[in-house]
C-alpha positions as CSV (number, residue, x, y, z in Angstrom):
1,M,-5.5,3.7,23.6
2,N,-2.1,5.4,24.5
3,M,0.4,5.8,21.7
4,N,3.5,5.8,23.9
5,D,5.8,3.4,22.1
6,R,8.3,4.6,19.5
7,I,8.8,2.4,16.4
8,T,10.6,2.7,13.1
9,L,8.9,1.6,9.9
10,Q,11.2,0.1,7.3
11,R,10.9,-1.2,3.7
12,P,13.3,-3.3,1.7
13,G,16.1,-1.3,0.0
14,P,17.8,-1.8,-3.3
15,G,20.1,-4.6,-2.0
16,A,17.2,-6.7,-0.3
17,G,16.8,-10.2,-1.4
18,K,15.3,-13.3,0.0
19,L,17.9,-13.2,3.0
20,R,17.0,-9.6,3.8
21,A,20.4,-8.6,5.2
22,Q,20.4,-6.0,8.0
23,D,21.8,-3.2,5.8
24,A,19.3,-3.9,3.0
25,W,16.5,-2.0,4.8
26,E,15.6,1.7,4.4
27,S,13.8,3.6,7.2
28,I,10.5,5.2,6.1
29,A,9.6,6.9,9.3
30,T,9.8,6.9,13.1
31,V,6.2,7.2,14.6
32,W,4.3,6.8,17.9
33,A,2.5,3.5,18.2
34,N,0.7,1.3,20.8
35,V,2.5,-2.1,20.8
36,L,0.6,-5.1,22.2
37,F,2.1,-8.7,22.6
38,P,-0.9,-11.1,22.9
39,S,1.2,-14.2,22.3
40,G,4.5,-16.0,22.0
41,V,5.2,-19.5,20.9
42,E,8.3,-21.8,21.1
43,V,8.7,-24.4,18.3
44,V,11.2,-26.7,16.9
45,R,12.3,-26.0,13.3
46,A,15.0,-27.9,11.5
47,G,16.1,-29.4,14.8
48,A,16.5,-26.1,16.5
49,E,14.2,-24.4,19.0
50,V,12.9,-21.0,17.8
51,S,10.7,-18.4,19.4
52,I,7.8,-16.9,17.4
53,V,6.6,-13.6,19.0
54,K,3.5,-12.0,17.5
55,C,2.4,-8.5,18.2
56,S,-0.3,-5.9,17.2
57,I,0.8,-2.4,16.6
58,R,-1.6,0.5,16.2
59,I,-0.4,3.6,14.4
60,R,-1.8,6.5,12.5
61,R,-3.1,5.4,9.0
62,R,-0.4,5.4,6.3
63,T,-0.6,4.3,2.7
64,D,3.1,3.2,2.4
65,I,3.0,0.1,4.7
66,D,2.3,-3.3,3.3
67,T,3.5,-6.9,4.0
68,A,6.9,-6.1,2.5
69,A,7.6,-3.8,5.3
70,R,9.1,-4.4,8.8
71,V,9.0,-2.6,12.2
72,L,11.9,-2.0,14.5
73,F,10.8,-1.8,18.2
74,K,13.3,-1.9,21.2
75,G,16.1,-3.2,19.1
76,K,14.1,-6.1,17.4
77,A,12.8,-6.4,14.0
78,Y,9.2,-7.6,13.3
79,D,7.9,-8.6,9.8
80,V,4.5,-7.1,9.0
81,E,2.1,-10.0,8.2
82,S,-0.8,-7.7,7.5
83,A,-1.8,-4.0,7.5
84,L,-5.4,-3.7,8.6
85,P,-7.7,-0.6,9.0
86,D,-8.9,0.3,12.5
87,G,-12.6,-0.4,12.3
88,R,-13.5,2.1,15.0
89,D,-11.3,5.0,13.8
90,S,-10.4,5.6,10.2
91,H,-7.4,7.7,11.2
92,F,-5.6,4.6,12.6
93,M,-4.5,1.2,11.4
94,F,-3.2,-2.0,12.9
95,L,0.0,-3.9,11.9
96,V,0.0,-7.6,12.7
97,C,3.6,-8.5,13.1
98,K,5.8,-11.5,13.8
99,A,9.4,-11.9,15.0
100,V,11.3,-15.3,14.7
101,T,14.3,-15.7,16.8
């Protein structure tokens, strides 16, 4: 699996609240990754059509990433829904992420 995508890992900063304003995030690191987009869905929420894009991101294992984190990739922010170990190689992990636009 090629690690040829560049992503930035972020965590909520001191000003982060439920609305999670753009400037309330602190960058943790910029790392190489493999980003896969297996699905995308369009739904209607509160009378407006929204797109939900899910992706799986493989990175080198880290201990500072959990579901409070997010990923920036090609100008879009993706919330981390889960951080899972790679069952085949303990040096790597998978981030299951979601973007809602």
